[in-house]
N, C-alpha and C positions, 0 to 999 in steps of 0.2 A: 674466701675466694675457694672456686672448684664447683666441680659438677654438681655437687649436693645443694648447692645454692644459687643455682644456675648463672652465677657470676666469674666468666672467664677473662684472660688477657690480662693488661695492665692493671695494678690497682691504683689510686691516689695513696701517694704516701709510701712507706718504707716498709719491706718484705718483713714480716712478725708473725709469729705463733705464738698461740695457748700450749701447742706440743710438751710434753714431758715424757719422757722413757729412761726407764732406770731397768736396764734388762734383765730380766728374773725376778722384778722385786715388784713395780708398779708401771703405770702407762697412763696417760691422758692422749687419745686422740681427738681433737676439736673435729666437728662437723667442717670447720671451714677448712680445708683443706687435704680431704680423702680425695685419694684419687680413685678411678675406673679402673678394676682389674679383669682381667680375662679369667673364667674359670670353668673347665671343661663342663659342657653339659647344659649350662645356662643361656638360651638364646633372647635374643632382643631384651637383655637384662641388664643393666648396672648395675655392677656389685662391687662391692670392697672388702677386702679380709684386713678383719680386724685384730683380733687376737688370734696367736697362732704359737705354736711352738718355738717358732723362730723368736719370738717376744720372750718365752720362759715357760707359756701356760701349757696345760696336758689337755687343750681343746681348741677347737677353732671355731670363732665367732664370725658370721659377715652381716653385712646389713644391703638387702637387695631390693632394687626397684624393679619390677616387673613392668615394662612398657607393653603397649597394645601387643596382643599377639604373644609375650613373654611368656617364656616356660623352660621346665627341665626335663627332658625324656629320656635321659643317659641315667638317671637317678642320682641323688644327694644322699651320699653317706659309703658305705661300702664293707667290708669283711671285716668285723670286730668291733665296728662301729655302731653308736646309737646316737639318734638325729633329734633335733627340737626345732618348731619354727612357731614364731608369734607374730602375727599379723598388726601391724600398727596403723595402717589405713588401706583401705579396698576392698578385695576380693579377692580369694585365691582358691582355686581347686587343688585339695592334697589327693594322690591316689598311691595305694601301695601294688605290690606287686601282683597282688590277687585281684587288681581292679576294684578295690573299694576306694569310691570316691566320699570325702569329706570336703564341705566347700566353707570354707572361714572368712571370716568378714573382722571389722575392728574389735581387737581383742583376742581373736579366736586362736589357739593355738593347738599343735600335735606333735605328740612324743610317739616315735617309732624305736620298739629296742632294737637290739644286736642283730645286725645282718640283714635287716629289712629296709630297702630303699625307698625312699621320697621322691616323688613324680610331683611336680607343681605345673600348673598352668593360671594365668592371671584370668579371671574371670569377670573382667568388664573391661572397657575401651579404655578408661582412664589408668594412671600409675597405679598400681599396687604395692605399697611397701612392707617389709616385712625382714623381722630378725633371724637369724638361722644359726645353730649350733649343733656341734658333732664331737664326739669324745669317745675313746678308746675303753668299749664297758669292761669292769674289772668284774668277773664272775664270780659269786659266791655259791658253793655245793649246795644243793637242796633249794636253790631261789632263783628266781627269773623275773626280770620284770616284763610289763605288756604296754600294748598300746595305749595312750590317753590321747582324747580328744576334747576341747572345752572352750569355754571362752571364759574371760575374765569376771563379765557382767553376771555372771551364774555364780559365781564364788562368794561367799559373806566372808568379808574382810574379817582380821580380828587385831585387835590394839595391840601393838608390838610392843613385848613387854610390859603391859600396862598403859604405855602411854596414850592418852584420850586422841592425839593431831597426829598418830605414826600409825599408818594402818598397813598391814602385810596381808598378801594375797600368797597361799600356797598352792601351785599350780599342778604339782605331782603329788603322788601319795608320800606323807612324812617319813611314816613307820616302817613301811614296805621294803625289806631286805634285799627284795629282787633290784629295788633303786640304787645304783653308786651314785647318783646325783638328784638333784633338786632343781626347778627354777621357781621363781619368787617374784613378786613384785611389791616393791616398798616403797611408801610415799608419804611425805612430810609436808605438813601444810606450814605457809608461812613463816618461820620463827622458829619452827620446830627443829629436833636435832637426835642423834643418838643420845641415848642417856649415860655413855662412856666410851672411850676410844676401844675398840676391839682389838685384840691380837688372837689369833688363831690357826688351826693348822689350816682349813678350808682356804681353796682361793676361790676368786669371782671373777666373771667377765660381765659386766653393767653396760647396759645402753639407756641413756635418760632419756623418757618416754615424754617429759613436760618439766618447766619450771628454771629455778636457775637454785645454785648454791654454794657453799663453800665444803671443798673434800680435804679430809687430811690424810695423808699418805705418809707413812713413814715419819709423822711427827711434823708435816709441812702442809701449810693449806693452799690449795687451789680454787682457782673460781672455775665453776663447770656449768653447764646449761645445756638445755633439751637440745639431743642429736649429737651429744658429745658422747664418746665410748672410754669406759674406766677398767683396766687389767688391775686386778689386784693379786700380788702371790702370797704364798703362805707365809703364817706367820709376820706379815705387812703390817702396825698398827694402822687402822681406818676409823673414820667417822663423819659427819656430815650433819652441816647446818644447812636450812632452806632459807632463804632473802628471797626480793623481788616481791610482787605484789598481786595478792590473787589468784595465783596459780601454785599448786605442788610441785616441790621436786620430787619427781615420779622415777624409778626406773626398774627397769626387768633384768634379772641377773642369774647366774647359775651358780651352785654351788656342790661340790663334790660331798657324797654322803655314807654312811651307813658302812664304813669299812676300818678294819684295823690297818694302821700304816705299816705294820710288819718293822722288821730292822733290817 
């Protein structure tokens, strides 16, 4: 139920949800139940705040549907923040403060480094859907990040840890110390899985692009599917199995990287 599936009003049966929230640890926000938020700067746009510091994340994630005439002329991001956008479907103009315009379509993405605002405009009459991310930049002396614009279709994926049926796309430079985070797409063919349950320092925010699966969070298994959002906090055990028929379990996700955690 909700605006994401155009199914509002009373439902048949009991009120129920697959949503799971363990504050600061992990969360699953199903697409069925997301609510429309008001975020300053976004006009003619349905937008939901997903991950955020209130959940325990060091970043904020959003899912946005730019309607006809949808835009953001105030600027996405802000002082000290880096930003990222990934187009799930449609056509989106992304402009920087200098007026340079990038026209993104399905699978297109843009990363803007710290203090560089993103400006958006729907580039078609139909709805354009995009996943948005912002994070406070962790600077490292002698290094800096740079703008990156690309499309998933132009990247050759690698076999994740040598597994033929699990593919990984790196959307940003992996070994450039100017970047304190990365964005990836991970895709599991039906029946594929992680090779082991991972436990690590990094946290993730993941938006499911396709498929169905079972996700292990803190050694509990939960059903997930296209349109769901998953937050995974630091040191939370995590792994996935892909289930379903004919469609891979695929998601775009963030990961903090390239920094000493300090003491």
